[in-house]
Phi, psi and omega in degrees: 000134179285141181267165176303135183098343178262355180245128179284124174252100191279359184059020170064129170070151178231141177236148172206147178212146176227133182221128176262111184292337177271359181079012179294129182298135176246128181292145183297334181291343179291317179289330176294316177301319181296311184288333182295331180298332182263036183309319186288352176275353178248168175230017176086005182260014175169134174210152180189168185217152168233133179237138180243138184082020187268349182236059183298332181287343178232036190294341179268357181259152170282126179265108182263113173261127189227133168269136172238129177278332181217164175293328177295322177296319179297317180299316180295318181293318180293328174297318178296314180299318180298331180281342187237346186223154163269119181272110182281325181201143176216149179189163167292144175288128182298132178221172173224153180291128179226133185301326184277000180236113185230170176057038183289142174282182168287133185234112184239157180230134180232126170265116194225153174232139177302138175297127186305317182290326177291318179296316180297318181294331182286339184058029178248159170283169188301316183292318179294322177301311181294317180301318180293323177296318179299312181296323179295316178299312186291335182259342187237339180257100187301133177083006178239131181223111173278108185256003176202136188209023181267174174267135176054035176208165179199148175256140178228114184212162185192174168275122182153172172290147186301324180294327176288323179295319177298320177292321180301317182272002177056050185294341177297345180271358181250153173225141178204163180277347180215137175225140167234155183217156181215135169244124193262142173227075186294139181247326183221015176225157187289152173267106178212169190301314181291336182272356175289156175269158002285159167257142190216146169214125187054227183270004180272139175217149182228133162240146195214135170242119179143201182215135185259099180285344179267014189306313185298316178295317178298315182296315181300322180295305186293329180288344172292342184247023170098353177283155177225124178269105188239357190259011168062030177217133187298331183299331182308324186293333180296321178301316181290326177300312181293322177298317180296314184288318186276305187279320186267328179260346176076020176289157172281167176301319180298317179295318178298320177297325178290340175278310185292316178242067189295143174298152175294152179299324179295328177288317179301322183296339182267000184278165172298153187308316183292323177289320180299320179295317181294313181295321179296318178300312182297317181294322182285315185287322185245038184300328182282355179256004171295125179265116180254158186104168180288135176200149160228137184225152167243125182247110178266145177208167182301115178085007182194175181211138176234136174248137185211132173256161169294164186300329180268358181051059181273359173231141186286148174195133177233152180231157182204163176224146172215109185060232181271002183265134175249136180234148174210142183198166176292329182225148179300326183300329180291331176281314181297334181297331181248344178213087184297324182255118185245150175279329185205141178218132179206163176253113179302144179285156179301132178076002182253104182291146170249122187238130174237146179224161175297148173064032174269081185287128174068350185269335181067210181284136175279130172258112189239171175057065183288349182298124180231000000 
Protein backbone atom coordinates (compact mmCIF):
# COMPACT_ATOMS: atom_id res chain seq x y z
CA UNK A 1 0.00 0.00 0.00
CA UNK A 2 1.30 3.44 -0.91
CA UNK A 3 1.83 5.83 1.97
CA UNK A 4 0.93 9.48 2.23
CA UNK A 5 3.38 11.50 0.18
CA UNK A 6 3.85 8.72 -2.37
CA UNK A 7 0.61 9.49 -4.22
CA UNK A 8 0.26 12.61 -6.32
CA UNK A 9 -2.83 14.62 -5.38
CA UNK A 10 -3.13 17.09 -8.24
CA UNK A 11 -6.02 19.15 -6.80
CA UNK A 12 -7.82 18.50 -10.05
CA UNK A 13 -7.65 20.38 -13.34
CA UNK A 14 -5.00 22.62 -14.89
CA UNK A 15 -5.27 26.23 -16.06
CA UNK A 16 -2.96 28.31 -18.19
CA UNK A 17 -3.19 31.70 -19.86
CA UNK A 18 -1.03 33.94 -22.04
CA UNK A 19 -1.85 37.57 -22.81
CA UNK A 20 0.05 40.06 -24.99
CA UNK A 21 -0.63 43.55 -23.65
CA UNK A 22 0.61 45.11 -26.89
CA UNK A 23 -1.67 42.86 -28.96
CA UNK A 24 1.27 41.03 -30.54
CA UNK A 25 -0.01 37.73 -32.01
CA UNK A 26 0.95 34.62 -30.03
CA UNK A 27 0.90 31.28 -31.87
CA UNK A 28 -1.51 28.66 -30.53
CA UNK A 29 1.18 26.03 -30.07
CA UNK A 30 2.66 28.14 -27.24
CA UNK A 31 -0.38 27.68 -25.02
CA UNK A 32 -0.43 23.97 -25.89
CA UNK A 33 3.17 23.64 -24.71
CA UNK A 34 2.28 25.40 -21.46
CA UNK A 35 -0.73 23.25 -20.56
CA UNK A 36 0.99 20.00 -21.61
CA UNK A 37 3.49 20.33 -18.75
CA UNK A 38 0.62 19.82 -16.29
CA UNK A 39 -0.47 16.54 -17.88
CA UNK A 40 -0.91 14.81 -14.50
CA UNK A 41 -3.51 17.33 -13.38
CA UNK A 42 -5.89 16.00 -16.07
CA UNK A 43 -7.31 12.54 -16.64
CA UNK A 44 -8.14 12.68 -20.34
CA UNK A 45 -11.83 13.51 -19.94
CA UNK A 46 -11.62 17.07 -21.20
CA UNK A 47 -9.28 19.68 -22.62
CA UNK A 48 -9.83 22.99 -24.31
CA UNK A 49 -8.62 26.42 -25.35
CA UNK A 50 -9.96 29.91 -26.00
CA UNK A 51 -8.18 32.27 -28.38
CA UNK A 52 -8.81 35.99 -28.84
CA UNK A 53 -7.89 37.95 -31.95
CA UNK A 54 -7.77 34.77 -34.03
CA UNK A 55 -10.26 35.78 -36.76
CA UNK A 56 -9.15 39.24 -37.99
CA UNK A 57 -10.59 38.61 -41.46
CA UNK A 58 -14.07 38.16 -39.91
CA UNK A 59 -13.64 40.38 -36.86
CA UNK A 60 -17.06 42.04 -37.24
CA UNK A 61 -18.92 38.71 -37.36
CA UNK A 62 -20.02 36.46 -34.53
CA UNK A 63 -18.04 33.21 -34.83
CA UNK A 64 -20.40 30.36 -33.94
CA UNK A 65 -18.63 27.07 -33.16
CA UNK A 66 -21.16 24.25 -33.00
CA UNK A 67 -21.13 20.55 -32.09
CA UNK A 68 -23.66 18.35 -33.89
CA UNK A 69 -24.44 14.86 -32.71
CA UNK A 70 -26.34 13.96 -35.89
CA UNK A 71 -26.92 15.30 -39.40
CA UNK A 72 -30.57 15.85 -38.47
CA UNK A 73 -29.46 18.09 -35.61
CA UNK A 74 -27.28 20.07 -38.00
CA UNK A 75 -30.18 20.51 -40.43
CA UNK A 76 -32.48 21.76 -37.68
CA UNK A 77 -29.88 24.14 -36.30
CA UNK A 78 -28.96 25.55 -39.72
CA UNK A 79 -32.63 26.19 -40.45
CA UNK A 80 -32.77 28.22 -37.24
CA UNK A 81 -29.57 30.08 -38.08
CA UNK A 82 -30.84 30.93 -41.57
CA UNK A 83 -33.97 32.44 -40.03
CA UNK A 84 -32.02 34.68 -37.64
CA UNK A 85 -28.61 35.39 -39.18
CA UNK A 86 -26.84 36.27 -42.37
CA UNK A 87 -24.21 33.56 -42.72
CA UNK A 88 -21.11 35.22 -44.15
CA UNK A 89 -19.01 32.05 -44.18
CA UNK A 90 -19.40 28.47 -42.99
CA UNK A 91 -17.18 25.42 -42.93
CA UNK A 92 -16.14 22.46 -40.85
CA UNK A 93 -13.54 23.47 -38.29
CA UNK A 94 -10.21 22.03 -39.52
CA UNK A 95 -9.03 19.08 -37.43
CA UNK A 96 -6.59 16.20 -37.70
CA UNK A 97 -6.82 12.62 -36.52
CA UNK A 98 -5.25 12.19 -33.08
CA UNK A 99 -5.20 8.90 -31.20
CA UNK A 100 -6.14 10.57 -27.90
CA UNK A 101 -9.29 12.25 -29.27
CA UNK A 102 -12.11 9.91 -30.24
CA UNK A 103 -15.88 9.89 -30.82
CA UNK A 104 -15.81 13.41 -32.21
CA UNK A 105 -19.13 14.98 -33.22
CA UNK A 106 -19.57 17.05 -36.34
CA UNK A 107 -17.82 20.38 -35.63
CA UNK A 108 -18.82 23.39 -37.72
CA UNK A 109 -18.02 27.09 -37.72
CA UNK A 110 -20.27 29.92 -38.93
CA UNK A 111 -19.34 33.58 -39.24
CA UNK A 112 -22.69 35.28 -38.83
CA UNK A 113 -24.44 38.64 -38.47
CA UNK A 114 -27.96 39.13 -37.08
CA UNK A 115 -30.51 39.73 -39.82
CA UNK A 116 -31.27 43.47 -39.64
CA UNK A 117 -35.04 43.11 -39.80
CA UNK A 118 -35.04 40.36 -37.16
CA UNK A 119 -32.80 42.41 -34.90
CA UNK A 120 -34.99 45.48 -35.28
CA UNK A 121 -38.16 43.49 -34.62
CA UNK A 122 -36.65 41.95 -31.47
CA UNK A 123 -36.00 45.41 -29.96
CA UNK A 124 -32.82 43.94 -28.48
CA UNK A 125 -29.24 45.04 -28.84
CA UNK A 126 -26.96 42.87 -30.96
CA UNK A 127 -25.35 40.98 -28.09
CA UNK A 128 -28.59 40.18 -26.31
CA UNK A 129 -30.10 38.98 -29.59
CA UNK A 130 -27.19 36.59 -30.19
CA UNK A 131 -27.12 35.40 -26.56
CA UNK A 132 -30.82 34.50 -26.70
CA UNK A 133 -30.31 32.63 -29.97
CA UNK A 134 -27.43 30.65 -28.46
CA UNK A 135 -29.45 29.72 -25.38
CA UNK A 136 -32.43 28.71 -27.53
CA UNK A 137 -30.34 26.40 -29.71
CA UNK A 138 -28.62 24.79 -26.74
CA UNK A 139 -31.82 24.23 -24.78
CA UNK A 140 -34.30 23.41 -27.55
CA UNK A 141 -32.55 21.90 -30.58
CA UNK A 142 -31.56 18.41 -29.49
CA UNK A 143 -28.04 17.36 -30.46
CA UNK A 144 -26.84 20.89 -31.28
CA UNK A 145 -24.52 22.81 -28.97
CA UNK A 146 -23.18 26.29 -29.74
CA UNK A 147 -20.04 26.27 -27.61
CA UNK A 148 -18.52 29.54 -28.83
CA UNK A 149 -20.26 32.70 -30.02
CA UNK A 150 -17.99 35.75 -29.71
CA UNK A 151 -16.46 38.14 -32.23
CA UNK A 152 -12.85 37.58 -33.27
CA UNK A 153 -12.46 34.77 -30.74
CA UNK A 154 -13.11 31.07 -30.56
CA UNK A 155 -13.28 28.11 -28.19
CA UNK A 156 -11.79 24.73 -29.12
CA UNK A 157 -12.55 21.82 -26.79
CA UNK A 158 -12.97 18.06 -26.72
CA UNK A 159 -12.72 14.92 -24.63
CA UNK A 160 -9.02 14.19 -24.30
CA UNK A 161 -5.83 15.50 -22.73
CA UNK A 162 -5.34 19.18 -23.60
CA UNK A 163 -2.17 18.62 -25.61
CA UNK A 164 -4.06 16.11 -27.76
CA UNK A 165 -6.97 18.53 -28.12
CA UNK A 166 -4.60 21.27 -29.27
CA UNK A 167 -3.12 18.96 -31.89
CA UNK A 168 -6.59 17.82 -32.94
CA UNK A 169 -7.69 21.41 -33.64
CA UNK A 170 -4.35 22.32 -35.28
CA UNK A 171 -3.91 25.28 -32.96
CA UNK A 172 -0.42 25.94 -34.32
CA UNK A 173 -2.21 27.43 -37.34
CA UNK A 174 -3.89 30.16 -35.22
CA UNK A 175 -2.50 33.37 -33.71
CA UNK A 176 -4.10 35.58 -31.09
CA UNK A 177 -3.29 38.19 -28.45
CA UNK A 178 -4.80 36.05 -25.68
CA UNK A 179 -5.02 32.32 -25.02
CA UNK A 180 -6.47 30.34 -22.14
CA UNK A 181 -6.27 26.58 -21.66
CA UNK A 182 -7.77 23.90 -19.46
CA UNK A 183 -7.00 20.31 -18.61
CA UNK A 184 -9.97 18.65 -16.94
CA UNK A 185 -10.15 16.25 -14.01
CA UNK A 186 -13.94 15.87 -13.50
CA UNK A 187 -15.01 14.64 -10.11
CA UNK A 188 -18.82 14.78 -10.05
CA UNK A 189 -19.92 15.64 -13.60
CA UNK A 190 -19.63 13.67 -16.85
CA UNK A 191 -16.71 13.89 -19.23
CA UNK A 192 -18.18 14.73 -22.63
CA UNK A 193 -17.44 17.16 -25.47
CA UNK A 194 -19.89 19.85 -24.42
CA UNK A 195 -18.79 19.63 -20.79
CA UNK A 196 -15.14 20.34 -21.47
CA UNK A 197 -13.81 23.81 -20.66
CA UNK A 198 -13.76 26.66 -21.65
CA UNK A 199 -17.40 27.65 -21.33
CA UNK A 200 -18.32 30.67 -23.39
CA UNK A 201 -21.11 33.11 -24.16
CA UNK A 202 -20.48 35.94 -26.61
CA UNK A 203 -16.89 37.10 -26.03
CA UNK A 204 -16.78 35.84 -22.42
CA UNK A 205 -15.03 32.56 -21.62
CA UNK A 206 -14.25 30.72 -18.39
CA UNK A 207 -11.80 27.98 -17.44
CA UNK A 208 -12.05 26.75 -13.87
CA UNK A 209 -10.23 24.53 -11.41
CA UNK A 210 -12.29 23.56 -8.38
CA UNK A 211 -15.79 22.69 -7.35
CA UNK A 212 -18.83 24.93 -7.00
CA UNK A 213 -20.76 23.95 -3.89
CA UNK A 214 -23.13 26.88 -4.49
CA UNK A 215 -24.07 25.65 -7.97
CA UNK A 216 -27.78 25.11 -7.32
CA UNK A 217 -28.28 28.57 -5.79
CA UNK A 218 -26.23 30.17 -8.58
CA UNK A 219 -28.11 28.26 -11.29
CA UNK A 220 -31.56 29.11 -9.90
CA UNK A 221 -30.67 32.81 -9.88
CA UNK A 222 -29.35 33.05 -13.45
CA UNK A 223 -32.17 30.91 -14.84
CA UNK A 224 -34.64 33.49 -13.51
CA UNK A 225 -33.13 35.83 -16.12
CA UNK A 226 -33.35 33.57 -19.15
CA UNK A 227 -30.10 31.59 -18.96
CA UNK A 228 -30.22 27.80 -19.21
CA UNK A 229 -27.57 25.46 -17.82
CA UNK A 230 -27.59 22.57 -20.28
CA UNK A 231 -23.97 21.36 -20.48
CA UNK A 232 -23.94 19.15 -17.35
CA UNK A 233 -20.97 20.86 -15.70
CA UNK A 234 -21.09 23.25 -12.75
CA UNK A 235 -18.56 25.64 -14.32
CA UNK A 236 -21.04 26.69 -17.00
CA UNK A 237 -22.90 28.83 -14.49
CA UNK A 238 -19.86 31.07 -13.83
CA UNK A 239 -19.93 32.25 -17.44
CA UNK A 240 -23.56 33.28 -17.09
CA UNK A 241 -22.90 34.98 -13.74
CA UNK A 242 -20.27 37.22 -15.32
CA UNK A 243 -22.44 37.90 -18.36
CA UNK A 244 -25.32 38.89 -16.10
CA UNK A 245 -23.19 41.11 -13.85
CA UNK A 246 -21.07 42.76 -16.52
CA UNK A 247 -23.20 43.01 -19.65
CA UNK A 248 -26.69 43.13 -18.22
CA UNK A 249 -26.13 44.87 -14.87
CA UNK A 250 -23.23 47.08 -15.95
CA UNK A 251 -20.91 46.24 -13.05
CA UNK A 252 -17.18 46.70 -13.42
CA UNK A 253 -14.83 43.72 -13.40
CA UNK A 254 -13.73 44.65 -9.89
CA UNK A 255 -17.32 44.78 -8.66
CA UNK A 256 -18.16 41.47 -10.33
CA UNK A 257 -15.13 39.88 -8.65
CA UNK A 258 -16.39 41.20 -5.31
CA UNK A 259 -19.68 39.40 -5.97
CA UNK A 260 -18.21 36.05 -7.07
CA UNK A 261 -15.43 36.03 -4.44
CA UNK A 262 -17.09 38.28 -1.90
CA UNK A 263 -15.13 39.65 1.07
CA UNK A 264 -15.98 38.18 4.46
CA UNK A 265 -18.44 40.23 6.53
CA UNK A 266 -15.72 40.69 9.16
CA UNK A 267 -13.46 42.14 6.47
CA UNK A 268 -16.18 44.46 5.18
CA UNK A 269 -16.72 45.80 8.71
CA UNK A 270 -13.12 47.04 8.80
CA UNK A 271 -13.32 49.05 5.59
CA UNK A 272 -13.67 52.81 5.18
CA UNK A 273 -17.33 53.92 5.23
CA UNK A 274 -17.65 54.40 1.44
CA UNK A 275 -16.05 51.02 0.70
CA UNK A 276 -18.07 49.31 3.42
CA UNK A 277 -21.27 50.64 1.89
CA UNK A 278 -20.33 49.42 -1.61
CA UNK A 279 -19.26 45.93 -0.45
CA UNK A 280 -22.37 45.58 1.71
CA UNK A 281 -24.59 46.52 -1.23
CA UNK A 282 -22.96 43.94 -3.52
CA UNK A 283 -23.17 41.15 -0.93
CA UNK A 284 -26.82 41.86 -0.16
CA UNK A 285 -28.14 42.43 -3.68
CA UNK A 286 -26.23 39.61 -5.39
CA UNK A 287 -25.95 37.15 -2.49
CA UNK A 288 -27.09 34.22 -4.66
CA UNK A 289 -24.19 34.82 -7.05
CA UNK A 290 -21.49 34.27 -4.44
CA UNK A 291 -19.50 31.26 -5.66
CA UNK A 292 -18.53 29.02 -2.75
CA UNK A 293 -16.09 26.16 -2.72
CA UNK A 294 -12.48 26.01 -3.87
CA UNK A 295 -11.80 27.64 -7.23
CA UNK A 296 -9.34 29.38 -9.47
CA UNK A 297 -10.66 30.81 -12.72
CA UNK A 298 -9.44 32.58 -15.82
CA UNK A 299 -12.04 34.87 -17.34
CA UNK A 300 -11.37 35.94 -20.92
CA UNK A 301 -13.14 38.85 -22.57
CA UNK A 302 -12.64 41.11 -25.58
CA UNK A 303 -9.41 42.99 -24.95
CA UNK A 304 -8.59 41.51 -21.57
CA UNK A 305 -8.09 38.65 -19.13
CA UNK A 306 -8.84 38.26 -15.43
CA UNK A 307 -7.45 35.67 -13.01
CA UNK A 308 -9.30 35.07 -9.72
CA UNK A 309 -8.99 32.71 -6.74
CA UNK A 310 -11.54 31.99 -4.04
CA UNK A 311 -11.09 34.02 -0.85
CA UNK A 312 -9.28 31.21 0.97
CA UNK A 313 -7.07 30.43 -2.06
CA UNK A 314 -7.85 26.73 -1.95
CA UNK A 315 -6.61 26.21 -5.51
CA UNK A 316 -3.14 27.09 -6.71
CA UNK A 317 -2.45 29.89 -9.19
CA UNK A 318 0.67 31.86 -10.08
CA UNK A 319 1.13 34.86 -12.37
CA UNK A 320 4.15 36.27 -14.18
CA UNK A 321 5.31 38.93 -16.64
CA UNK A 322 7.99 39.06 -19.29
CA UNK A 323 8.09 42.24 -21.33
CA UNK A 324 4.59 42.87 -22.65
CA UNK A 325 3.51 39.26 -22.03
CA UNK A 326 1.43 38.24 -19.03
CA UNK A 327 1.27 34.61 -17.93
CA UNK A 328 -0.93 32.80 -15.42
CA UNK A 329 -1.16 29.08 -14.60
CA UNK A 330 -1.92 26.53 -11.94
CA UNK A 331 1.80 25.81 -11.60
CA UNK A 332 4.96 27.83 -12.19
CA UNK A 333 6.38 25.07 -14.40
CA UNK A 334 3.69 25.76 -17.02
CA UNK A 335 4.93 29.34 -17.33
CA UNK A 336 8.63 28.42 -17.29
CA UNK A 337 8.02 25.91 -20.09
CA UNK A 338 7.36 28.75 -22.52
CA UNK A 339 9.26 31.59 -20.81
CA UNK A 340 12.21 30.42 -18.65
CA UNK A 341 13.40 33.94 -17.77
CA UNK A 342 10.76 36.14 -16.17
CA UNK A 343 10.69 39.79 -15.13
CA UNK A 344 8.21 39.16 -12.33
CA UNK A 345 6.56 36.17 -10.67
CA UNK A 346 3.94 36.22 -7.93
CA UNK A 347 1.03 34.31 -6.41
CA UNK A 348 -2.20 36.35 -6.44
CA UNK A 349 -3.92 36.58 -3.07
CA UNK A 350 -7.25 34.88 -2.51
CA UNK A 351 -10.17 36.94 -3.76
CA UNK A 352 -7.87 39.49 -5.40
CA UNK A 353 -8.35 39.57 -9.18
CA UNK A 354 -5.44 40.24 -11.48
CA UNK A 355 -6.65 41.99 -14.62
CA UNK A 356 -4.72 42.72 -17.80
CA UNK A 357 -5.98 44.64 -20.80
CA UNK A 358 -4.69 45.59 -24.21
CA UNK A 359 -2.62 48.78 -24.49
CA UNK A 360 -1.66 48.97 -20.82
CA UNK A 361 1.65 50.70 -21.45
CA UNK A 362 4.20 50.51 -18.64
CA UNK A 363 1.53 49.57 -16.12
CA UNK A 364 1.63 45.81 -16.54
CA UNK A 365 -0.92 43.75 -14.68
CA UNK A 366 -3.37 45.64 -12.52
CA UNK A 367 -3.58 44.34 -8.98
CA UNK A 368 -7.07 45.18 -7.88
CA UNK A 369 -9.50 44.52 -5.05
CA UNK A 370 -7.01 44.75 -2.18
CA UNK A 371 -9.77 43.96 0.36
CA UNK A 372 -8.91 40.70 2.15
